C-alpha positions in Angstrom: -16.9 22.7 -21.0 -16.0 24.3 -17.4 -14.8 21.9 -14.7 -15.6 24.3 -11.8 -17.6 21.8 -10.3 -16.8 19.0 -8.1 -17.3 15.5 -9.3 -18.7 14.0 -5.9 -22.6 15.0 -4.9 -23.1 16.6 -1.9 -25.0 13.5 -0.4 -21.5 11.7 -1.1 -19.2 14.2 0.7 -21.7 14.3 3.7 -21.7 10.2 3.4 -18.0 10.7 3.6 -17.6 12.2 6.3 -19.7 10.3 8.3 -17.0 7.4 7.5 -14.1 9.3 8.2 -16.0 9.7 11.9 -16.2 6.4 11.9 -12.7 6.0 11.5 -11.6 8.1 14.2 -13.9 6.3 16.7 -12.8 3.2 15.8 -9.1 4.0 16.8 -10.4 6.4 19.9 -11.9 2.9 21.0 -8.8 1.3 20.5 -6.0 4.1 22.4 -4.2 4.9 19.1 -3.2 8.2 18.9 -4.1 10.6 15.9 -0.6 12.3 14.4 0.2 14.5 11.8 3.6 14.2 9.7 4.8 16.3 7.1 3.2 15.9 3.2 6.4 17.9 1.5 10.0 16.3 2.9 13.5 16.6 1.2 13.5 12.7 0.8 11.3 10.5 -1.4 11.5 7.2 -1.9 14.1 4.5 -3.6 10.7 2.2 -4.5 11.8 1.1 -8.3 8.3 1.6 -9.2 7.1 5.0 -7.7 7.6 8.1 -9.0 7.7 11.0 -6.5 6.5 14.4 -7.3 9.5 16.6 -6.8 9.5 20.5 -5.5 12.7 22.3 -6.9 13.0 24.8 -4.3 12.2 23.6 -0.4 14.5 24.7 2.2 17.2 26.0 -0.4 17.3 22.1 -1.9 15.3 19.9 -3.5 12.0 18.3 -2.0 9.5 15.7 -2.3 5.8 15.5 -1.8 5.1 12.3 0.1 3.7 8.8 -1.4 3.3 7.4 2.1 3.9 9.0 5.9 5.7 5.7 6.5 9.0 6.9 7.2 7.7 10.0 9.4 5.6 8.1 11.1 8.0 5.2 12.3 10.3 8.2 13.3 7.4 8.9 15.9 7.4 4.9 16.6 10.9 5.1 17.6 10.8 8.4 19.9 8.0 6.4 21.8 4.6 7.6 20.6 3.0 4.1 21.1 0.7 2.6 18.0 -0.5 5.5 15.8 -2.2 6.4 13.1 -2.4 8.9 10.4 -5.1 10.5 7.7 -3.3 12.7 4.9 -3.1 13.2 1.1 -0.1 11.2 -0.6 0.8 11.8 -3.7 2.4 9.6 -6.7 2.9 10.3 -10.7 1.5 8.7 -13.5 -1.4 7.1 -11.6 -5.1 8.5 -13.2 -8.0 6.3 -13.7 -11.1 4.8 -12.8 -9.4 3.7 -9.4 -6.3 6.1 -8.7 -6.0 9.7 -8.8 -2.2 11.1 -8.2 -3.7 13.0 -4.8 -5.3 10.6 -2.8 -5.8 10.0 0.7 -4.6 7.7 3.1 -5.3 5.9 6.1 -2.2 4.8 7.8 -1.9 3.0 11.2 1.0 1.0 13.0 0.2 -1.2 16.2 3.4 -2.0 18.9 3.3 -5.7 19.9 1.3 -6.8 16.8 2.7 -9.1 13.7 0.6 -9.0 10.6 -1.8 -11.5 11.2 -2.7 -9.4 14.4 -3.2 -6.8 12.1 -5.3 -8.1 9.3 -7.7 -9.0 12.1 -7.9 -5.7 13.2 -8.0 -4.5 9.0 -11.3 -6.3 8.8 -12.8 -5.5 12.2 -12.4 -1.6 11.0 -14.2 -2.7 7.7 -16.9 -4.7 9.5 -17.3 -1.9 11.5 -18.0 0.7 8.4 -19.9 -1.6 6.4 -23.8 -1.8 6.8 -23.5 -5.5 5.5 -21.7 -8.4 7.6 -18.8 -9.3 6.2 -16.5 -12.6 6.1 -12.8 -12.7 6.1 -11.0 -15.1 3.5 -7.1 -15.5 4.3 -4.8 -16.8 1.0 -1.4 -17.2 1.1 0.1 -15.5 -2.2 1.2 -19.3 -3.2 -2.2 -20.6 -2.3 -3.6 -17.7 -4.5 -1.5 -18.6 -7.8 -2.6 -22.9 -6.8 -6.2 -21.9 -6.7 -6.4 -19.8 -9.6 -3.7 -20.5 -12.3 -2.5 -24.0 -11.1 1.0 -23.0 -10.4 3.4 -22.5 -7.5 5.1 -19.3 -7.9 7.7 -20.0 -5.5 9.1 -23.0 -7.4 8.1 -22.4 -10.9 10.7 -22.0 -13.4 11.0 -18.7 -15.0 10.5 -20.3 -18.5 7.7 -21.7 -17.7 6.1 -18.8 -16.1 7.2 -16.6 -19.3 5.3 -19.0 -21.1 2.2 -18.7 -19.2 2.4 -15.1 -18.9 2.5 -14.8 -22.6 0.3 -17.1 -23.3 -2.6 -15.4 -20.6 -1.7 -11.7 -21.3 -0.5 -11.5 -24.9 2.2 -9.7 -26.0 4.9 -8.4 -23.4 7.7 -6.3 -23.1 11.3 -8.5 -23.9 13.0 -7.3 -20.5 10.4 -8.4 -18.0 12.0 -10.1 -14.7 10.1 -13.1 -12.6 8.5 -10.7 -10.1 7.1 -8.5 -13.2 5.5 -11.6 -14.9 4.0 -12.6 -11.4 2.6 -9.3 -10.8 1.0 -9.2 -14.0 -0.5 -12.5 -13.8 -1.7 -11.6 -10.3 -3.4 -8.2 -11.1 -5.0 -9.7 -14.5 -6.2 -13.0 -13.3 -6.0 -13.2 -9.7 -7.0 -9.7 -8.4 -10.6 -9.4 -10.1 -11.5 -12.4 -8.3 -10.4 -11.5 -4.7 -12.8 -10.3 -2.2 -16.1 -10.3 -4.3 -19.9 -10.0 -2.6 -19.0 -9.5 1.6 -16.1 -11.3 1.6 -12.9 -9.5 2.0 -9.5 -11.1 1.0 -6.3 -11.1 2.5 -3.0 -12.0 0.5 -0.3 -12.9 2.8 3.2 -14.3 2.1 4.7 -12.5 -0.6 7.9 -13.6 -2.5 10.9 -12.5 -0.4 12.0 -9.8 -3.2 8.7 -8.1 -2.9 8.9 -7.7 1.0 10.0 -4.3 0.6 9.6 -3.2 4.7 8.7 -6.4 6.1 10.5 -8.6 7.9 11.2 -12.3 5.9 9.3 -15.0 7.9 11.2 -17.3 9.9 9.3 -20.2 9.3 9.5 -20.1 5.5 12.5 -17.5 4.3 11.2 -17.7 0.5 8.2 -15.2 1.8 8.0 -12.0 3.5 5.7 -11.0 6.1 3.5 -8.9 4.2 -0.2 -8.9 3.8 -2.6 -7.0 0.7 -6.4 -6.4 1.3 -8.7 -6.9 -1.4 -12.5 -6.1 -1.9 -14.8 -6.2 -4.8 -11.6 -7.2 -6.8 -9.7 -3.7 -5.8 -6.7 -3.4 -3.9 -7.3 -1.5 -0.5 -4.5 -2.1 1.6 -1.0 -3.2 1.6 0.6 -4.3 5.6 3.5 -5.5 6.9 5.1 -7.0 10.1 7.8 -4.3 9.6 11.6 -4.4 9.5 13.4 -3.2 12.5 17.1 -4.1 11.6 18.3 -0.5 10.0 21.1 -2.2 8.3 18.8 -4.7 6.0 16.8 -1.9 5.7 19.9 0.3 4.3 20.8 -2.6 2.0 17.2 -3.0 0.5 16.9 1.0 -0.5 20.9 0.3 -1.8 18.7 -2.5 -3.9 16.2 -0.5 -4.8 18.6 2.0 -6.5 20.3 -0.1 -8.3 17.6 -1.5 -10.0 16.2 2.2 -10.3 19.8 2.6 -12.3 19.3 -0.1 -14.4 15.7 0.8 -15.4 17.1 4.7 -16.7 15.4 6.1 -13.5 16.9 8.8 -11.6 18.8 7.6 -8.1 17.1 8.5 -4.8 18.7 9.7 -1.8 18.4 7.6 1.3 16.5 9.1 4.2 19.3 9.2 6.5 16.9 10.5 9.3 14.7 7.2 9.1 17.5 4.9 9.1 18.9 7.1 11.9 15.4 6.5 13.5 15.7 2.2 13.1 19.4 2.6 14.8 17.9 4.5 17.9 15.2 1.2 18.1 11.8 0.8 16.1 9.7 -1.1 18.5 8.3 -4.5 17.5 4.9 -3.8 15.3 2.8 -4.2 12.4 1.7 -1.5 10.1 -0.7 -0.9 7.3 -2.0 1.9 4.7 -5.3 1.8 3.2 -6.8 3.9 0.2 -9.3 5.9 1.7 -10.9 6.6 -1.0 -11.5 3.2 -2.9 -12.5 2.1 0.8 -15.5 4.9 0.3 -16.3 4.3 -3.2 -16.8 0.5 -2.2 -18.8 1.1 0.6 -21.0 4.0 -1.0 -21.4 1.5 -4.0 -20.0 4.1 -6.8 -18.6 3.2 -9.8 -15.1 5.5 -9.9 -13.0 7.1 -7.4 -13.7 10.3 -8.9 -17.3 9.7 -7.8 -16.1 10.4 -3.9 -13.4 13.3 -4.5 -14.3 16.7 -4.8 -11.7 17.7 -7.6 -9.6 15.5 -8.8 -6.5 16.2 -11.0 -8.0 16.9 -13.9 -10.2 19.3 -12.3 -8.1 20.9 -9.5 
């Protein structure tokens, strides 16, 4: 069978275009500047669980298609851009399925002077603007979500009890899993499908400090990070941070990522020196969020799979 034709209908593409026009109107009304940054860079990411697409000959060296425009956008913030947003293609290997495509569209934005709770409100305002139905925000801490759906405290449960529960609920699992692996698997299988059902948009915040990535730790409870994720119809839509501004702490986290990659038998990734220097120059206090556009459009248009909102997914690109 020929795969010349798009998987999204022309009617869907027209509806998607209208959604994107409304997104741009939303940010224009708030005086948030639209920017563009490179999709191809000499640096990838050190994230333990992400696999970047490598380009073998880029400016005489190796390069990487970007998994997120985050580092470049933060360089703009350090240069004095003010609040900014970007709609761009991003790329992640080994992600293909009903909700994943290796090449996908991301909406990422940063608001100066906002903490992560203020940004959650703005994310909800955007979604409420785009939806034809009235939405309701629901906020749960990571701890509250586990207590509500699994009757355990993810911050204090003993590793042995966590492992036992995971095997009981999830069946056979690899032998070399760590604490965060169990928590992530339990969350994805037992909690995520129950979040943000109907017209509720669910915000999960206060992730364990070990899952902080590029977020500040919460000074009121340093066991947790100022990070949130957004769920609608049981689908993860966005990941946001009250951004870490300390260059030394960020560099140490990147080094720790690489140590984990080495432990997992994955290639080490060069740390983005331009990003670290930008942090040294001074990243303004801000919060940022990355939102999956394709998934959002899929839910807004009530379509079952991500391919239904794409022109040519990776299996027919």
